[in-house]
Backbone as JSON, one array per atom type, in Angstrom:
{
  "sequence": "XXXXXXXXXXXXXXXXXXXXXXXXXXXXXXXXXXXXXXXXXXXXXXXXXXXXXXXXXXXXXXXXXXXXXXXXXXXXXXXXXXXXXXXXXXXXXXXXXXXXXXXXXXXXXXXXXXXXXXXXXXXXXXXXXXXXXXXXXXXXXXXXXXXXXXXXXXXXXXXXXXXXXXXXXXXXXXXXXXXXXXXXXXXXXXX",
  "N": [[-30.09, -13.81, 16.97], [-28.72, -13.95, 13.66], [-25.85, -12.74, 11.81], [-26.59, -12.31, 9.14], [-29.41, -12.07, 9.36], [-29.53, -9.77, 10.92], [-28.46, -7.95, 9.08], [-30.4, -7.99, 7.02], [-32.69, -7.1, 8.38], [-31.87, -4.51, 9.18], [-31.51, -3.42, 6.63], [-34.12, -3.24, 5.59], [-35.18, -1.09, 7.05], [-33.34, 0.89, 6.33], [-33.89, 1.19, 3.55], [-36.65, 1.83, 3.64], [-36.57, 4.28, 4.97], [-35.31, 5.79, 3.11], [-32.54, 6.19, 3.19], [-30.56, 5.64, 1.41], [-30.43, 7.69, -0.39], [-28.47, 9.5, 0.31], [-26.23, 8.43, -0.77], [-26.24, 8.53, -3.49], [-24.97, 8.18, -6.7], [-23.2, 8.09, -9.85], [-22.27, 5.4, -12.13], [-19.89, 6.03, -13.2], [-16.74, 7.19, -12.19], [-16.51, 10.21, -10.43], [-14.14, 11.65, -9.93], [-12.55, 10.48, -11.73], [-10.81, 8.24, -11.29], [-9.12, 5.2, -10.28], [-8.77, 3.36, -7.37], [-6.64, 1.13, -5.87], [-6.52, -0.8, -3.11], [-6.03, -2.17, 0.22], [-7.97, -4.74, 1.87], [-8.16, -4.42, 4.57], [-9.8, -3.89, 7.64], [-9.46, -1.48, 8.98], [-9.21, 0.32, 7.0], [-11.65, 0.69, 5.85], [-13.33, 3.07, 5.66], [-11.37, 4.98, 5.95], [-9.51, 4.73, 3.86], [-10.48, 6.17, 1.7], [-11.41, 8.63, 2.74], [-9.16, 9.86, 3.91], [-7.83, 10.62, 1.69], [-9.39, 12.51, 0.63], [-11.69, 11.86, -0.81], [-15.11, 11.25, -1.74], [-18.22, 9.39, -1.67], [-18.78, 7.89, -4.78], [-16.74, 9.19, -6.09], [-14.54, 7.7, -7.01], [-13.41, 4.53, -8.37], [-13.09, 1.72, -6.36], [-10.93, -0.84, -5.65], [-10.44, -3.62, -3.77], [-8.34, -5.88, -2.04], [-6.62, -8.59, -0.37], [-3.84, -7.2, 0.94], [-3.56, -5.33, -1.08], [-2.56, -6.27, -3.5], [-1.3, -7.02, -6.75], [-1.36, -9.9, -8.12], [-1.29, -11.35, -10.42], [-0.87, -10.74, -13.87], [-3.13, -11.06, -15.45], [-5.24, -11.31, -13.75], [-8.07, -10.74, -11.51], [-7.74, -8.23, -10.27], [-6.12, -6.67, -11.99], [-7.77, -6.76, -14.23], [-9.95, -5.28, -13.24], [-8.79, -2.74, -12.99], [-8.24, -2.15, -15.7], [-10.85, -2.23, -16.81], [-11.94, -0.15, -15.35], [-10.56, 2.0, -16.5], [-10.99, 1.8, -19.37], [-13.75, 1.26, -19.71], [-15.15, 2.71, -17.83], [-14.24, 5.3, -17.61], [-12.07, 6.15, -16.03], [-9.12, 8.01, -15.45], [-6.81, 8.0, -14.07], [-4.72, 6.04, -11.88], [-4.44, 4.8, -8.62], [-2.34, 3.2, -6.46], [-2.45, 1.91, -3.33], [-0.89, 0.86, -0.57], [-0.58, -0.21, 2.88], [0.8, 0.58, 6.1], [1.7, -1.8, 8.66], [0.44, -4.05, 7.59], [-1.36, -7.07, 7.32], [-0.68, -8.88, 5.33], [1.93, -8.47, 5.06], [3.29, -9.92, 6.88], [2.24, -12.44, 6.94], [1.64, -15.67, 8.17], [2.02, -18.28, 6.42], [2.16, -21.05, 6.8], [0.73, -21.34, 9.17], [-1.81, -20.5, 8.34], [-2.4, -22.54, 6.54], [-2.45, -24.68, 8.33], [-4.72, -23.96, 9.78], [-6.61, -24.21, 7.79], [-6.53, -26.97, 7.42], [-7.4, -27.78, 9.97], [-10.01, -27.01, 9.79], [-11.1, -28.77, 8.1], [-10.04, -29.07, 5.5], [-8.69, -31.37, 3.49], [-5.46, -32.91, 3.49], [-4.82, -34.06, 1.12], [-5.92, -32.4, -0.75], [-4.2, -30.22, -0.87], [-2.01, -31.57, -1.95], [-3.07, -32.43, -4.42], [-3.59, -29.96, -5.65], [-0.96, -29.0, -5.81], [0.12, -30.9, -7.54], [-1.28, -30.15, -9.76], [-0.02, -27.87, -10.4], [-0.33, -25.72, -8.74], [0.95, -24.16, -6.11], [0.06, -23.99, -2.94], [1.16, -22.6, -0.76], [2.63, -20.57, -2.04], [0.54, -19.29, -3.35], [-0.85, -18.17, -1.21], [1.01, -16.51, -0.16], [2.36, -13.45, 1.09], [3.95, -10.31, 1.22], [7.19, -8.86, 1.84], [7.88, -6.19, 2.19], [6.01, -3.34, 2.3], [6.33, -1.01, 0.81], [7.91, -1.83, -1.33], [6.11, -3.66, -2.39], [4.1, -1.94, -3.38], [5.58, -0.59, -5.35], [6.2, -2.76, -7.02], [3.59, -3.5, -7.89], [2.91, -1.2, -9.35], [4.81, -1.32, -11.4], [3.99, -3.7, -12.64], [1.58, -2.85, -13.72], [2.38, -0.76, -15.49], [3.89, -2.35, -17.25], [2.01, -3.92, -18.48], [0.53, -5.23, -21.38], [-1.97, -4.29, -22.26], [-2.37, -1.91, -21.06], [-2.8, 1.59, -21.08], [-0.22, 3.62, -21.52], [-0.26, 6.35, -21.09], [-1.7, 6.93, -18.9], [-1.54, 8.14, -15.67], [0.0, 6.5, -12.92], [-0.13, 6.34, -9.56], [1.63, 5.88, -6.47], [1.08, 5.08, -3.13], [1.5, 4.86, 0.45], [-0.37, 4.28, 3.27], [-0.86, 5.21, 6.67], [-2.57, 3.22, 8.84], [-3.53, 4.07, 11.25], [-3.45, 6.84, 11.5], [-3.95, 7.93, 9.03], [-2.03, 9.23, 7.59], [-0.09, 9.82, 4.69], [2.47, 8.34, 2.68], [4.29, 9.23, -0.09], [5.06, 7.19, -2.74], [5.32, 6.86, -5.45], [5.08, 9.14, -8.04], [2.87, 9.52, -10.46], [2.49, 11.52, -12.38], [5.01, 12.72, -12.62], [6.41, 10.54, -13.61], [5.24, 10.26, -16.16], [6.06, 12.65, -17.32], [8.73, 12.2, -17.61], [8.9, 10.43, -19.65]],
  "CA": [[-30.11, -13.47, 15.56], [-27.48, -14.13, 12.93], [-25.38, -11.56, 11.11], [-27.41, -12.12, 7.95], [-30.73, -11.55, 9.74], [-29.31, -8.37, 11.31], [-28.28, -7.17, 7.84], [-31.67, -7.87, 6.31], [-33.56, -6.25, 9.19], [-31.38, -3.14, 9.04], [-31.73, -2.98, 5.25], [-35.52, -2.85, 5.41], [-35.3, 0.26, 7.61], [-32.52, 1.74, 5.48], [-34.62, 1.47, 2.32], [-37.91, 2.51, 3.99], [-36.25, 5.67, 5.35], [-34.62, 6.38, 1.97], [-31.18, 6.57, 3.58], [-29.73, 5.45, 0.24], [-30.33, 8.95, -1.13], [-27.19, 10.16, 0.65], [-25.15, 7.75, -1.49], [-26.54, 8.55, -4.92], [-23.8, 8.45, -7.55], [-23.27, 7.4, -11.14], [-21.29, 4.33, -12.18], [-18.63, 6.64, -13.67], [-16.13, 7.89, -11.06], [-16.49, 11.67, -10.6], [-12.75, 12.12, -9.94], [-11.91, 9.75, -12.83], [-9.66, 7.48, -10.77], [-9.27, 3.87, -9.69], [-7.93, 3.15, -6.2], [-6.42, -0.26, -5.46], [-6.06, -0.77, -1.73], [-6.17, -3.4, 0.99], [-9.27, -5.0, 2.47], [-8.03, -4.24, 6.02], [-10.97, -3.23, 8.21], [-9.12, -0.12, 9.39], [-9.25, 1.18, 5.81], [-13.0, 0.68, 5.3], [-13.65, 4.45, 5.28], [-10.14, 5.77, 5.98], [-8.78, 4.68, 2.58], [-10.96, 7.23, 0.81], [-11.55, 9.91, 3.45], [-7.82, 10.46, 4.12], [-7.4, 11.13, 0.39], [-10.32, 13.57, 0.25], [-12.7, 11.37, -1.73], [-16.45, 10.95, -1.24], [-18.95, 8.36, -2.41], [-18.94, 8.16, -6.2], [-15.58, 9.88, -6.67], [-13.59, 6.8, -7.65], [-13.62, 3.09, -8.3], [-12.23, 1.16, -5.33], [-10.66, -2.27, -5.78], [-9.8, -4.04, -2.52], [-8.0, -7.29, -1.86], [-5.65, -8.8, 0.7], [-2.52, -6.64, 0.7], [-3.53, -4.45, -2.27], [-1.58, -6.94, -4.34], [-1.6, -7.51, -8.08], [-0.6, -11.15, -8.11], [-1.23, -11.94, -11.76], [-1.19, -9.69, -14.84], [-4.45, -11.27, -16.04], [-6.16, -11.63, -12.67], [-9.22, -9.86, -11.34], [-7.36, -6.86, -9.92], [-5.7, -5.98, -13.21], [-8.98, -6.61, -15.05], [-10.73, -4.17, -12.68], [-8.11, -1.5, -13.37], [-8.45, -1.93, -17.13], [-12.26, -1.9, -17.0], [-12.1, 1.21, -14.81], [-10.02, 2.96, -17.47], [-11.57, 1.73, -20.71], [-15.21, 1.2, -19.73], [-15.8, 3.58, -16.84], [-13.75, 6.66, -17.7], [-10.98, 6.52, -15.12], [-7.96, 8.58, -16.13], [-5.65, 7.85, -13.18], [-4.74, 4.87, -11.01], [-3.73, 4.97, -7.36], [-2.06, 1.97, -5.74], [-2.2, 2.34, -1.95], [-0.69, -0.14, 0.47], [-0.62, 0.41, 4.21], [1.7, 0.11, 7.14], [1.13, -2.79, 9.55], [-0.45, -4.89, 6.79], [-1.3, -8.49, 7.65], [-0.03, -9.63, 4.26], [3.36, -8.23, 5.18], [3.9, -10.91, 7.76], [1.32, -13.58, 7.05], [2.26, -16.97, 8.44], [1.34, -19.17, 5.48], [2.04, -22.38, 7.42], [-0.37, -21.28, 10.15], [-3.06, -20.45, 7.57], [-2.64, -23.89, 6.01], [-2.84, -25.5, 9.48], [-6.12, -23.63, 10.07], [-7.41, -24.84, 6.73], [-6.6, -28.41, 7.74], [-8.22, -27.96, 11.17], [-11.4, -26.75, 9.42], [-11.57, -29.84, 7.25], [-9.4, -29.19, 4.18], [-7.88, -32.59, 3.49], [-4.09, -32.74, 3.01], [-4.78, -34.5, -0.28], [-6.28, -31.25, -1.59], [-2.94, -29.5, -1.09], [-1.21, -32.39, -2.86], [-3.7, -32.38, -5.74], [-3.33, -28.64, -6.2], [0.46, -28.93, -6.16], [0.26, -31.72, -8.74], [-1.88, -29.35, -10.85], [0.81, -26.7, -10.64], [-0.67, -24.63, -7.82], [1.59, -24.3, -4.81], [-0.81, -23.23, -2.05], [1.97, -21.67, 0.04], [2.92, -19.41, -2.89], [-0.74, -18.64, -3.59], [-1.22, -17.43, 0.0], [2.15, -15.68, 0.27], [2.22, -11.99, 1.06], [5.14, -9.58, 0.81], [8.06, -8.49, 2.96], [8.0, -4.74, 2.32], [4.83, -2.73, 1.68], [6.78, -0.03, -0.18], [8.32, -2.61, -2.5], [4.89, -4.21, -2.97], [3.47, -0.88, -4.16], [6.42, -0.39, -6.54], [6.0, -3.95, -7.86], [2.28, -3.37, -8.51], [2.98, -0.13, -10.35], [5.57, -1.83, -12.54], [3.13, -4.66, -13.34], [0.6, -2.08, -14.51], [3.09, -0.12, -16.61], [4.36, -3.37, -18.18], [0.89, -4.68, -19.04], [0.35, -4.9, -22.81], [-3.26, -3.65, -22.5], [-2.43, -0.66, -20.29], [-2.5, 2.84, -21.78], [0.92, 4.22, -20.85], [-0.48, 7.77, -20.82], [-2.47, 7.04, -17.66], [-0.63, 8.18, -14.52], [-0.19, 5.53, -11.84], [0.47, 6.89, -8.35], [1.83, 4.91, -5.42], [1.01, 5.63, -1.78], [1.37, 3.97, 1.61], [-1.13, 4.99, 4.29], [-0.79, 4.74, 8.05], [-3.95, 2.88, 9.17], [-3.9, 4.67, 12.53], [-3.57, 8.29, 11.4], [-4.31, 8.33, 7.68], [-0.91, 9.91, 6.96], [0.35, 9.18, 3.46], [3.83, 8.42, 2.15], [4.29, 9.15, -1.56], [6.02, 6.21, -3.23], [5.5, 7.07, -6.88], [4.28, 10.22, -8.63], [2.56, 9.14, -11.84], [2.67, 12.67, -13.28], [6.45, 12.84, -12.86], [6.78, 9.41, -14.47], [4.83, 10.57, -17.53], [6.88, 13.75, -17.86], [10.06, 11.65, -17.89], [8.82, 9.54, -20.81]],
  "C": [[-28.73, -13.68, 14.94], [-27.07, -12.8, 12.28], [-26.26, -11.28, 9.9], [-28.79, -11.56, 8.32], [-30.62, -10.1, 10.21], [-29.19, -7.47, 10.08], [-29.61, -6.93, 7.17], [-32.67, -7.0, 7.06], [-33.16, -4.79, 9.06], [-31.7, -2.6, 7.65], [-33.17, -2.55, 5.01], [-35.75, -1.43, 5.91], [-34.54, 1.26, 6.75], [-33.26, 2.16, 4.22], [-35.9, 2.25, 2.63], [-37.68, 3.98, 4.32], [-35.51, 6.43, 4.26], [-33.22, 6.9, 2.31], [-30.2, 6.42, 2.42], [-29.54, 6.75, -0.54], [-29.03, 9.68, -0.86], [-26.02, 9.58, -0.13], [-25.36, 7.72, -2.98], [-25.3, 8.96, -5.7], [-24.04, 7.76, -8.89], [-22.24, 6.27, -11.12], [-19.93, 4.81, -12.68], [-18.02, 7.42, -12.51], [-15.97, 9.39, -11.32], [-15.08, 12.23, -10.67], [-11.9, 11.36, -10.95], [-10.66, 8.97, -12.39], [-10.09, 6.11, -10.28], [-8.29, 3.79, -8.53], [-7.85, 1.67, -5.91], [-5.83, -0.2, -4.06], [-6.37, -2.1, -1.03], [-7.57, -3.52, 1.59], [-9.25, -4.85, 4.0], [-9.2, -3.43, 6.55], [-10.69, -1.78, 8.62], [-9.21, 0.86, 8.22], [-10.65, 1.29, 5.21], [-13.42, 2.08, 4.82], [-12.38, 5.29, 5.14], [-9.45, 5.83, 4.62], [-9.26, 5.73, 1.6], [-11.0, 8.59, 1.5], [-10.19, 10.6, 3.63], [-7.26, 11.03, 2.82], [-8.33, 12.24, -0.12], [-11.41, 13.15, -0.71], [-14.02, 11.1, -1.01], [-17.06, 9.84, -2.08], [-19.12, 8.79, -3.86], [-17.76, 8.83, -6.86], [-14.65, 8.96, -7.43], [-14.03, 5.36, -7.55], [-12.63, 2.55, -7.28], [-12.15, -0.35, -5.51], [-9.89, -2.68, -4.53], [-9.5, -5.53, -2.57], [-6.96, -7.39, -0.74], [-4.29, -8.26, 0.29], [-2.43, -5.66, -0.45], [-2.52, -4.98, -3.27], [-2.13, -7.25, -5.73], [-0.74, -8.75, -8.25], [-0.47, -11.79, -9.48], [-1.62, -10.87, -12.77], [-2.56, -9.86, -15.51], [-5.45, -11.74, -14.99], [-7.22, -10.56, -12.51], [-8.84, -8.43, -10.98], [-6.94, -6.07, -11.15], [-6.89, -5.78, -14.14], [-9.8, -5.43, -14.56], [-10.1, -2.82, -13.02], [-8.38, -1.17, -14.83], [-9.9, -1.57, -17.45], [-12.53, -0.49, -16.48], [-11.64, 2.27, -15.8], [-10.85, 2.96, -18.75], [-13.09, 1.75, -20.75], [-15.88, 2.23, -18.83], [-15.17, 4.97, -16.73], [-12.67, 7.08, -16.72], [-9.77, 6.99, -15.93], [-6.69, 8.51, -15.29], [-5.83, 6.6, -12.33], [-3.92, 5.19, -9.78], [-3.57, 3.59, -6.73], [-1.69, 2.39, -4.32], [-2.11, 1.14, -1.01], [-0.81, 0.55, 1.82], [0.37, -0.22, 5.16], [0.95, -0.91, 8.0], [0.13, -3.69, 8.83], [-0.26, -6.36, 7.16], [-0.62, -9.32, 6.58], [1.48, -9.43, 4.28], [4.06, -9.23, 6.09], [3.0, -12.13, 7.95], [2.1, -14.87, 7.24], [1.49, -18.01, 7.6], [1.16, -20.57, 6.09], [0.89, -22.42, 8.41], [-1.72, -21.24, 9.43], [-3.4, -21.85, 7.04], [-3.02, -24.86, 7.14], [-4.31, -25.24, 9.84], [-7.04, -24.22, 9.02], [-7.62, -26.31, 7.05], [-7.5, -28.64, 8.95], [-9.71, -27.72, 10.88], [-11.89, -27.73, 8.35], [-10.98, -29.94, 5.86], [-8.42, -30.35, 4.27], [-6.5, -32.31, 2.91], [-3.96, -33.16, 1.55], [-5.13, -33.35, -1.24], [-5.02, -30.44, -1.9], [-2.06, -30.25, -2.1], [-1.75, -32.33, -4.29], [-3.44, -31.02, -6.41], [-1.87, -28.5, -6.63], [0.72, -29.73, -7.44], [-0.26, -30.98, -9.97], [-1.11, -28.07, -11.14], [0.51, -25.51, -9.74], [-0.05, -24.93, -6.46], [0.84, -23.39, -3.84], [-0.02, -22.22, -1.22], [2.31, -20.42, -0.77], [1.66, -18.6, -3.17], [-1.13, -17.73, -2.42], [-0.16, -16.41, 0.43], [1.87, -14.19, 0.13], [3.48, -11.34, 0.53], [5.94, -9.22, 2.04], [8.08, -7.0, 3.23], [6.86, -4.07, 1.58], [5.23, -1.72, 0.6], [7.2, -0.73, -1.48], [7.11, -3.24, -3.18], [4.18, -3.18, -3.84], [4.26, -0.65, -5.45], [6.23, -1.55, -7.53], [4.66, -3.87, -8.6], [2.28, -2.33, -9.62], [3.72, -0.62, -11.59], [4.75, -2.85, -13.34], [2.1, -3.94, -14.22], [1.28, -1.46, -15.72], [3.52, -1.14, -17.67], [3.23, -4.12, -18.89], [0.64, -4.27, -20.49], [-0.98, -4.21, -23.14], [-3.4, -2.31, -21.78], [-2.04, 0.53, -21.16], [-1.41, 3.57, -20.99], [0.8, 5.71, -20.59], [-1.31, 8.01, -19.57], [-1.49, 7.09, -16.48], [-1.02, 7.15, -13.47], [0.59, 6.06, -10.64], [0.61, 5.77, -7.31], [1.88, 5.59, -4.06], [1.05, 4.51, -0.76], [0.72, 4.8, 2.69], [-0.87, 4.37, 5.66], [-2.23, 4.46, 8.49], [-4.43, 3.46, 10.49], [-4.18, 6.16, 12.4], [-4.06, 8.77, 10.04], [-3.19, 9.06, 6.95], [-0.4, 9.1, 5.77], [1.83, 9.37, 3.21], [3.72, 8.28, 0.63], [5.42, 8.21, -1.99], [6.33, 6.46, -4.7], [4.53, 8.13, -7.37], [4.07, 9.9, -10.1], [2.72, 10.27, -12.82], [4.15, 12.84, -13.63], [6.93, 11.74, -13.8], [6.44, 9.71, -15.93], [5.67, 11.68, -18.13], [8.29, 13.29, -18.2], [10.07, 10.78, -19.14], [9.12, 10.27, -22.09]]
}
């Protein structure tokens, strides 16, 4: 069997047994928050449970490295939609220790792309179009600095409501222990 067939078989039982009832929630986050975190498999459940959240408590936006790479990209759009359309009143940016984006070998990734059939001309064409693939794939050197950078991008965004607190955390993916990087309430009181 394939992964997809396993998923579909499991889903039939899941629905027939009404197991979905345990996950009933509204589209509005009960705790009125948006969490931006990494897609690391170790954080699948840990990213919310270590913070005391349950299903339906918050909007979760995940990507490689919990990075906001462009002020008008999908991550920033998700934050703004969470605030203006879905009632979120706080934002949490949470990176994690031992993140793969903290030491990603971009050259190795590009070699794997080539070995899987991506023609070298594609890289050249993209570069000619103004897209440097190595920069596109690049991660960060310091997770704490990445969280600070993301927070600053949010605060500097012209569509962001500056009265919304933005908190910064770094989680240990082995224990769930949190390091506070930025207290959004303190930031607002200093304004």
